[in-house]
PAMI-66866 format. One line per field, with one value per atom (N, C-alpha, C): residue number from 1; x, y negated, z; residue in three letters; atom name. Coordinates in nm, 4 decimals. Example, Ala and Ser with C-alpha at 12.3 -4.5 7.8 and 13.67 -1.06 7.14 Angstrom:
<rs>
resi [1:1:1:2:2:2] $
east [1.3190:1.2300:1.3200:1.2850:1.3670:1.2900] $
north [0.5690:0.4500:0.3300:0.2250:0.1060:-0.0030] $
up [0.7800:0.7800:0.7800:0.7080:0.7140:0.7870] $
resn [ala:ala:ala:ser:ser:ser] $
name [N:CA:C:N:CA:C] $
</rs>
This chain:
<rs>
resi [1:1:1:2:2:2:3:3:3:4:4:4:5:5:5:6:6:6:7:7:7:8:8:8:9:9:9:10:10:10:11:11:11:12:12:12:13:13:13:14:14:14:15:15:15:16:16:16:17:17:17:18:18:18:19:19:19:20:20:20:21:21:21:22:22:22:23:23:23:24:24:24:25:25:25:26:26:26:27:27:27:28:28:28:29:29:29:30:30:30:31:31:31:32:32:32:33:33:33:34:34:34:35:35:35:36:36:36:37:37:37:38:38:38:39:39:39:40:40:40:41:41:41:42:42:42:43:43:43:44:44:44:45:45:45:46:46:46:47:47:47:48:48:48:49:49:49:50:50:50:51:51:51:52:52:52:53:53:53:54:54:54:55:55:55:56:56:56:57:57:57:58:58:58:59:59:59:60:60:60:61:61:61:62:62:62:63:63:63:64:64:64:65:65:65:66:66:66:67:67:67:68:68:68:69:69:69:70:70:70:71:71:71:72:72:72:73:73:73:74:74:74:75:75:75:76:76:76:77:77:77:78:78:78:79:79:79:80:80:80:81:81:81:82:82:82:83:83:83:84:84:84:85:85:85:86:86:86:87:87:87:88:88:88:89:89:89:90:90:90:91:91:91:92:92:92:93:93:93:94:94:94:95:95:95:96:96:96:97:97:97:98:98:98:99:99:99:100:100:100:101:101:101:102:102:102:103:103:103:104:104:104:105:105:105:106:106:106:107:107:107:108:108:108:109:109:109:110:110:110:111:111:111:112:112:112] $
east [4.4751:4.5827:4.6162:4.6596:4.7190:4.5886:4.5022:4.4102:4.3673:4.3297:4.2712:4.4210:4.5163:4.6581:4.5816:4.5964:4.5625:4.4239:4.3351:4.1430:4.2253:4.3309:4.3344:4.4185:4.5092:4.6060:4.4886:4.4290:4.3389:4.1915:4.1898:4.0458:4.0630:3.9973:3.9429:3.9905:4.0214:4.0163:3.9753:3.9192:3.8413:3.9221:3.9636:4.0641:3.9702:3.9792:3.9499:4.0544:4.0078:4.1420:4.0097:4.0528:4.0129:4.0535:3.9065:3.9399:4.0995:4.1774:4.2824:4.2648:4.2677:4.3002:4.4300:4.4013:4.5410:4.5689:4.4629:4.4882:4.4074:4.4008:4.2793:4.2915:4.2207:4.2227:4.1461:4.1742:4.3203:4.4125:4.5166:4.5854:4.6578:4.7178:4.7490:4.8435:4.8164:4.9183:4.8956:4.8147:4.8073:4.7589:4.7882:4.7473:4.6731:4.4801:4.4406:4.3416:4.2679:4.2583:4.0690:4.0158:3.9472:3.8203:3.7289:3.6429:3.5451:3.5496:3.4984:3.6037:3.5899:3.6594:3.6465:3.6317:3.6055:3.6542:3.6242:3.6968:3.6826:3.7795:3.7990:3.8853:3.8188:3.8761:3.8818:4.0318:4.0179:4.0905:4.0304:4.0360:4.0574:4.1295:4.2163:4.0728:4.0225:3.8542:3.7290:3.6571:3.5113:3.4565:3.3857:3.3441:3.2044:3.1228:2.9836:2.9552:2.9120:2.8614:2.7606:2.6425:2.5756:2.5961:2.7011:2.6956:2.8743:2.8928:3.0032:3.0176:3.1092:3.0559:3.2409:3.1914:3.3075:3.2495:3.3444:3.3450:3.4511:3.3988:3.4915:3.4825:3.5890:3.6629:3.7508:3.7104:3.8292:3.9453:4.0143:4.1353:4.0673:3.9080:3.9083:3.8134:3.8102:3.6900:3.5934:3.5285:3.3928:3.3552:3.2512:3.2618:3.1588:3.1661:2.9851:3.0156:2.8963:2.9147:2.9204:2.9979:2.9811:2.8972:2.8122:2.7239:2.7878:2.8302:2.8881:2.8135:2.8517:2.7731:2.7564:2.6777:2.6053:2.7742:2.7980:2.9447:2.8946:3.0104:3.0720:3.1252:3.2040:3.3350:3.2992:3.3209:3.2823:3.3899:3.5564:3.6369:3.6585:3.5519:3.5971:3.4363:3.5351:3.3983:3.4235:3.3155:3.3489:3.2112:3.2836:3.1972:3.2094:3.1461:3.2213:3.2007:3.3330:3.3418:3.3099:3.2171:3.2423:3.2081:3.2096:3.2109:3.3413:3.4605:3.5537:3.6189:3.7009:3.7714:3.8751:4.0251:4.1191:4.1733:4.2333:4.2765:4.3048:4.3339:4.3505:4.1831:4.2158:4.1085:4.1616:4.0460:4.0814:3.9759:3.9548:3.8610:3.8737:3.7525:3.7288:3.6530:3.7358:3.6202:3.5878:3.5388:3.4588:3.3907:3.4361:3.3760:3.3691:3.3194:3.2679:3.2681:3.3495:3.4159:3.3056:3.3604:3.3185:3.3103:3.4233:3.4544:3.3867:3.2705:3.2194:3.3054:3.4061:3.4970:3.4864:3.4617:3.4874:3.6520:3.6557:3.7977:3.7509:3.8758:3.8449:3.9750:3.9931:4.0834:4.0558:4.2014:4.1474:4.3093:4.2376:4.2897:4.3232:4.4276:4.4787:4.5123:4.4319:4.4883:4.5009:4.5073:4.4792:4.4217:4.3568:4.2712:4.3378:4.3686:4.4535:4.3511] $
north [-1.2580:-1.1003:-1.0362:-1.1496:-1.1034:-1.0529:-1.1323:-1.1099:-0.9832:-0.9173:-0.7453:-0.6772:-0.7203:-0.6116:-0.5881:-0.6929:-0.6754:-0.6064:-0.5962:-0.5151:-0.4032:-0.3227:-0.2231:-0.1328:-0.2180:-0.1391:-0.1402:-0.2395:-0.2308:-0.1515:-0.1836:-0.1050:0.0440:0.1085:0.2783:0.3702:0.4244:0.5596:0.6676:0.7719:0.8887:0.9559:1.1004:1.1796:1.2876:1.3505:1.4650:1.5672:1.7076:1.8099:1.9335:2.0000:2.1266:2.2438:2.3241:2.4226:2.5034:2.5269:2.6421:2.6945:2.8505:2.9419:2.9331:2.9522:2.9265:3.0617:3.1130:3.2401:3.3702:3.4667:3.5402:3.7267:3.8037:3.8927:3.9745:4.1121:4.0785:3.9912:4.0607:3.9606:4.0250:3.9386:3.9616:4.0418:4.2037:4.3063:4.3998:4.3253:4.4498:4.6090:4.6362:4.8048:4.7719:4.8009:4.8652:4.9618:5.0265:5.1246:5.0963:5.1742:5.2281:5.2872:5.3287:5.2574:5.1398:5.1114:4.9709:4.8729:4.7464:4.6402:4.5151:4.4097:4.2962:4.1710:4.1658:3.9905:3.8966:3.8212:3.6584:3.5752:3.4634:3.3721:3.2521:3.1793:3.0466:2.9653:2.8387:2.7396:2.5775:2.5276:2.4171:2.2691:2.2825:2.1894:2.2919:2.1829:2.2969:2.3169:2.4574:2.5152:2.5492:2.5309:2.5854:2.7657:2.8125:2.9615:2.9771:2.9069:2.9430:2.9474:2.8749:2.8395:2.9454:3.0117:3.0806:3.2484:3.3287:3.4607:3.5206:3.6161:3.7121:3.8334:3.9231:4.0329:4.1155:4.2588:4.3836:4.4306:4.4135:4.5023:4.6347:4.7465:4.8757:4.8741:4.9593:4.9442:5.0200:5.0683:5.1522:4.9858:4.8988:4.7713:4.7929:4.8342:4.8238:4.6953:4.6617:4.5518:4.5537:4.5158:4.5224:4.3458:4.2621:4.1633:4.1779:4.0808:4.1228:4.0312:4.0605:3.9346:3.8966:3.7721:3.6071:3.6159:3.6316:3.6156:3.4879:3.4221:3.2742:3.2164:3.1020:2.9859:2.9544:3.0342:2.9526:2.8721:2.8272:2.7248:2.7068:2.5742:2.4875:2.5377:2.5851:2.6523:2.7581:2.8079:2.9522:3.0794:3.1964:3.2406:3.3774:3.5124:3.6021:3.6728:3.8199:3.9178:4.0529:4.2002:4.3103:4.3647:4.4535:4.5330:4.6581:4.7889:4.8978:5.0043:5.1065:5.2256:5.2903:5.2133:5.2340:5.3368:5.4161:5.5463:5.4868:5.5195:5.5446:5.4949:5.3690:5.3411:5.1821:5.1157:4.9558:4.9164:4.7852:4.6730:4.5522:4.4263:4.3531:4.2495:4.1218:4.0320:3.9313:3.9087:3.8257:3.7190:3.5602:3.4959:3.3629:3.3242:3.2013:3.0768:2.9976:2.8881:2.7256:2.6649:2.5644:2.4656:2.3337:2.2982:2.1213:2.0729:1.9412:1.8112:1.8598:1.7376:1.7766:1.9251:1.9724:2.0514:2.0573:2.1296:2.3114:2.3823:2.5389:2.5497:2.6320:2.7265:2.9043:2.9533:3.0764:3.1684:3.3065:3.3884:3.5120:3.5760:3.6687:3.7719:3.8315:3.9082:4.0635:4.1107:4.2512:4.3449:4.4215:4.5087:4.6484:4.7480:4.8962:4.9419:5.0083:5.0982:5.2028:5.2918:5.3827:5.4879] $
up [-4.4357:-4.4352:-4.3550:-4.2488:-4.0815:-4.0231:-4.0396:-3.9756:-3.9502:-4.0977:-4.1358:-4.1015:-4.0763:-4.0959:-3.8815:-3.8323:-3.6819:-3.7052:-3.6958:-3.7104:-3.7258:-3.8393:-3.8548:-3.7846:-3.6983:-3.5935:-3.4742:-3.4441:-3.3079:-3.3166:-3.4126:-3.4217:-3.3861:-3.3523:-3.2970:-3.4255:-3.3691:-3.5031:-3.4723:-3.5348:-3.5242:-3.5690:-3.5082:-3.5120:-3.5819:-3.7400:-3.7464:-3.7896:-3.6884:-3.7115:-3.7335:-3.8104:-3.8193:-3.7214:-3.7062:-3.6030:-3.6022:-3.5507:-3.5929:-3.4529:-3.5158:-3.3871:-3.3078:-3.2019:-3.1156:-3.0297:-3.0176:-2.9134:-2.9474:-2.9287:-2.9974:-2.9018:-2.8854:-2.7751:-2.8790:-2.9530:-2.9806:-3.0775:-3.0177:-3.1110:-3.1912:-3.3123:-3.4390:-3.4310:-3.5051:-3.4959:-3.3845:-3.2815:-3.1552:-3.1671:-3.0793:-3.0498:-2.9276:-2.9836:-2.8404:-2.8501:-2.7282:-2.7001:-2.6794:-2.7781:-2.7949:-2.7638:-2.7830:-2.8872:-2.8406:-2.7602:-2.7389:-2.6214:-2.7328:-2.6462:-2.6675:-2.6057:-2.6007:-2.6598:-2.7782:-2.9179:-2.8488:-2.8089:-2.7671:-2.8581:-2.9457:-3.0325:-2.9511:-2.9030:-2.8801:-2.9272:-2.9553:-3.1034:-3.0201:-3.1086:-3.0484:-3.0419:-3.0999:-3.0863:-3.0853:-3.0584:-3.0281:-3.1939:-3.1543:-3.2985:-3.2621:-3.3512:-3.3393:-3.3624:-3.2632:-3.2361:-3.3335:-3.3335:-3.4298:-3.5667:-3.5668:-3.7344:-3.7694:-3.6934:-3.7075:-3.7228:-3.8184:-3.8289:-3.7742:-3.7391:-3.6875:-3.7538:-3.8448:-3.9061:-3.8591:-3.8376:-3.8125:-3.9788:-3.9517:-4.1058:-4.0993:-4.1907:-4.1666:-4.2751:-4.2484:-4.3604:-4.5094:-4.4834:-4.5939:-4.6942:-4.6547:-4.7190:-4.6617:-4.5585:-4.4995:-4.3837:-4.3720:-4.2592:-4.2214:-4.0810:-4.0465:-3.9574:-3.9259:-3.7982:-3.6719:-3.6286:-3.4561:-3.4262:-3.2983:-3.2671:-3.1535:-3.1800:-3.1034:-2.9766:-2.8252:-2.7402:-2.7716:-2.6450:-2.6268:-2.5825:-2.6226:-2.5835:-2.4330:-2.3416:-2.2318:-2.2256:-2.3299:-2.3376:-2.4884:-2.5262:-2.6435:-2.7485:-2.6940:-2.7761:-2.8698:-2.7531:-2.7701:-2.8273:-2.8819:-2.9571:-2.8794:-2.8398:-2.8040:-2.8321:-2.8590:-2.8726:-2.8535:-2.8684:-2.8139:-2.9445:-2.9630:-3.1026:-3.0018:-3.0869:-2.9959:-3.0939:-3.0574:-3.1443:-3.2381:-3.2108:-3.3357:-3.2598:-3.3788:-3.3731:-3.4351:-3.3827:-3.4568:-3.5565:-3.6334:-3.7340:-3.7036:-3.8649:-3.8806:-3.8801:-3.8219:-3.8427:-3.8843:-3.8708:-3.8801:-3.8389:-3.7377:-3.7185:-3.8269:-3.9165:-3.9756:-3.9444:-3.9108:-3.8502:-3.9632:-3.9117:-4.0095:-3.9089:-3.9048:-3.7602:-3.8395:-3.7734:-3.8204:-3.7045:-3.7598:-3.6373:-3.6198:-3.5506:-3.5134:-3.5965:-3.6868:-3.7850:-3.8921:-3.9060:-3.9636:-4.1163:-4.0651:-4.1611:-4.1467:-4.2420:-4.2215:-4.2243:-4.1315:-4.1584:-4.1561:-4.1173:-4.1769:-4.1933:-4.1276:-4.0794:-4.0424:-4.0525:-4.0007:-3.9439:-3.7975:-3.7286:-3.7338:-3.8140:-3.8252:-3.6796:-3.6325:-3.5203:-3.5323:-3.4371:-3.4827:-3.3491:-3.3222:-3.2850:-3.2220:-3.1166:-3.1039:-3.0153] $
resn [unk:unk:unk:unk:unk:unk:unk:unk:unk:unk:unk:unk:unk:unk:unk:unk:unk:unk:unk:unk:unk:unk:unk:unk:unk:unk:unk:unk:unk:unk:unk:unk:unk:unk:unk:unk:unk:unk:unk:unk:unk:unk:unk:unk:unk:unk:unk:unk:unk:unk:unk:unk:unk:unk:unk:unk:unk:unk:unk:unk:unk:unk:unk:unk:unk:unk:unk:unk:unk:unk:unk:unk:unk:unk:unk:unk:unk:unk:unk:unk:unk:unk:unk:unk:unk:unk:unk:unk:unk:unk:unk:unk:unk:unk:unk:unk:unk:unk:unk:unk:unk:unk:unk:unk:unk:unk:unk:unk:unk:unk:unk:unk:unk:unk:unk:unk:unk:unk:unk:unk:unk:unk:unk:unk:unk:unk:unk:unk:unk:unk:unk:unk:unk:unk:unk:unk:unk:unk:unk:unk:unk:unk:unk:unk:unk:unk:unk:unk:unk:unk:unk:unk:unk:unk:unk:unk:unk:unk:unk:unk:unk:unk:unk:unk:unk:unk:unk:unk:unk:unk:unk:unk:unk:unk:unk:unk:unk:unk:unk:unk:unk:unk:unk:unk:unk:unk:unk:unk:unk:unk:unk:unk:unk:unk:unk:unk:unk:unk:unk:unk:unk:unk:unk:unk:unk:unk:unk:unk:unk:unk:unk:unk:unk:unk:unk:unk:unk:unk:unk:unk:unk:unk:unk:unk:unk:unk:unk:unk:unk:unk:unk:unk:unk:unk:unk:unk:unk:unk:unk:unk:unk:unk:unk:unk:unk:unk:unk:unk:unk:unk:unk:unk:unk:unk:unk:unk:unk:unk:unk:unk:unk:unk:unk:unk:unk:unk:unk:unk:unk:unk:unk:unk:unk:unk:unk:unk:unk:unk:unk:unk:unk:unk:unk:unk:unk:unk:unk:unk:unk:unk:unk:unk:unk:unk:unk:unk:unk:unk:unk:unk:unk:unk:unk:unk:unk:unk:unk:unk:unk:unk:unk:unk:unk:unk:unk:unk:unk:unk:unk:unk:unk:unk:unk:unk:unk:unk:unk:unk:unk:unk:unk:unk:unk:unk:unk:unk] $
name [N:CA:C:N:CA:C:N:CA:C:N:CA:C:N:CA:C:N:CA:C:N:CA:C:N:CA:C:N:CA:C:N:CA:C:N:CA:C:N:CA:C:N:CA:C:N:CA:C:N:CA:C:N:CA:C:N:CA:C:N:CA:C:N:CA:C:N:CA:C:N:CA:C:N:CA:C:N:CA:C:N:CA:C:N:CA:C:N:CA:C:N:CA:C:N:CA:C:N:CA:C:N:CA:C:N:CA:C:N:CA:C:N:CA:C:N:CA:C:N:CA:C:N:CA:C:N:CA:C:N:CA:C:N:CA:C:N:CA:C:N:CA:C:N:CA:C:N:CA:C:N:CA:C:N:CA:C:N:CA:C:N:CA:C:N:CA:C:N:CA:C:N:CA:C:N:CA:C:N:CA:C:N:CA:C:N:CA:C:N:CA:C:N:CA:C:N:CA:C:N:CA:C:N:CA:C:N:CA:C:N:CA:C:N:CA:C:N:CA:C:N:CA:C:N:CA:C:N:CA:C:N:CA:C:N:CA:C:N:CA:C:N:CA:C:N:CA:C:N:CA:C:N:CA:C:N:CA:C:N:CA:C:N:CA:C:N:CA:C:N:CA:C:N:CA:C:N:CA:C:N:CA:C:N:CA:C:N:CA:C:N:CA:C:N:CA:C:N:CA:C:N:CA:C:N:CA:C:N:CA:C:N:CA:C:N:CA:C:N:CA:C:N:CA:C:N:CA:C:N:CA:C:N:CA:C:N:CA:C:N:CA:C:N:CA:C:N:CA:C:N:CA:C:N:CA:C:N:CA:C:N:CA:C:N:CA:C:N:CA:C:N:CA:C:N:CA:C:N:CA:C:N:CA:C:N:CA:C:N:CA:C] $
</rs>
């Protein structure tokens, strides 16, 4: 029994963590100047850009996909929002983390 306890303590552990959004531009609740601006989302772990999605949602319920740029940093997604008029918007994101779990969220913001 003691050998089992020691083995469990000494054995390397695999740490799994869902991708958590740690920084974004635009920030939640921010006001940005349109009609065009870059979108950047930084996570606490690597995310698979090819299996992740970014949607731009309008106040009236419409949404359109944003094309994710090739990843230069494995924990960051970037895209460009263009042609926006003044109003309320949200970036809806869904990412696949290296642990195989999907996380999602949204970032509301205003375009002036």
